[in-house]
C-alpha positions, 0 to 999 in steps of 0.5 A: 985269379989264374989259380982259381981258374985252373982249379976250377978247370981241373975240377971240371975236367975230372967231373967230365972224366967221372961222368963219362966213366960212370956212364960207361959202367952203366951201359955195361951193367945194362948190357950185362942184365940183358945178356941172359935173355938175349943169349937164351933167345939165340940158344933156343933159335940154334936149338930150334926150341922156344925161348922161356918167355916166347908164346907156345907154337901151334902144331897142325896135323895134316892127316886125319887120325882114325882109331880102330874100335875093337870088335864086339864079340857075339854073345851066343845067349842073345842069339839063342833067343831065336829058338822055336820054343823056350825049352829050346832056348833053355837048351842053348844057354850055357850054364857052365859059367860061374854065376854072380851072387845075384844071379845065384839068388835068382836061380835059387829062388827058381829052383826052390819055389818052382822047380816042379813047374813047367818052364813057363811057370818057372820063368814067371816066378823069375820075372816076379823077383826081377820085377820086384827089384825094379820097383821102388816098393821092394828092395833093389836087388835080387838077393834082398827081394828073395831074403826079404822077411815073410815072402818066400817060404823056403828062406829060413832066418834070411838064408837061402838053402843050398840047391842040389847042384848035380841035378838037371833041375838046378841046371834048368834053374840056372838057364831060366835065371839068365833068360829072365835077366836078359829078357830073352823070352816073353812071359804072360806074367811079365809085369807080375809082383805077386804069386801064390799056389792055386791051393791057398787063397791069401786075403791080399789076392782080392785087392790085385789084378790077376795076370796069368795062371800057370800050372799051380801058380797064380800071378798078380799085379 
């Protein structure tokens, strides 16, 4: 009986020692697993930075932030709209700059269709082309309006001929194109979509409303 009691006591003692050792090891493992997060938090506080799992901080700007806007350059062509006459305005428009393809088509149409007309007549021709480009019944750009089949007699095979660029007539045509495009001067034919020379009587003219007669052209809507 004593022998059995000693073995039982020894076994119990060994069990207690094993449990104590296992608990210590387990606590150490838990502490080891928790150490990186705690260490990262401490390091973040030391470096005045956020921990990986911390919520982002919101910073408030106390002073008003004002962004300066660039100054808009004055447009000399727009200012020139204060001219006393269309002729004076034409003289103010700068025609030395390179024109876009669309503006070239508009200027060429003015030149070939009406360079012998007074400035009011040239402006009215330009207005017809612009009005067509803005109408759903015609192409939506100047070049397509001018080269549309059977619309302008100076167009051959869908191509606009080259103007004589060294003449004052071409300079005036470019100025008129820019004036019309920018709507710097009113025209009696402001809403016209059609025109024809006075020496002809097309059949379609009877179905439209005449807007203005300027020199050798009649304009319709």
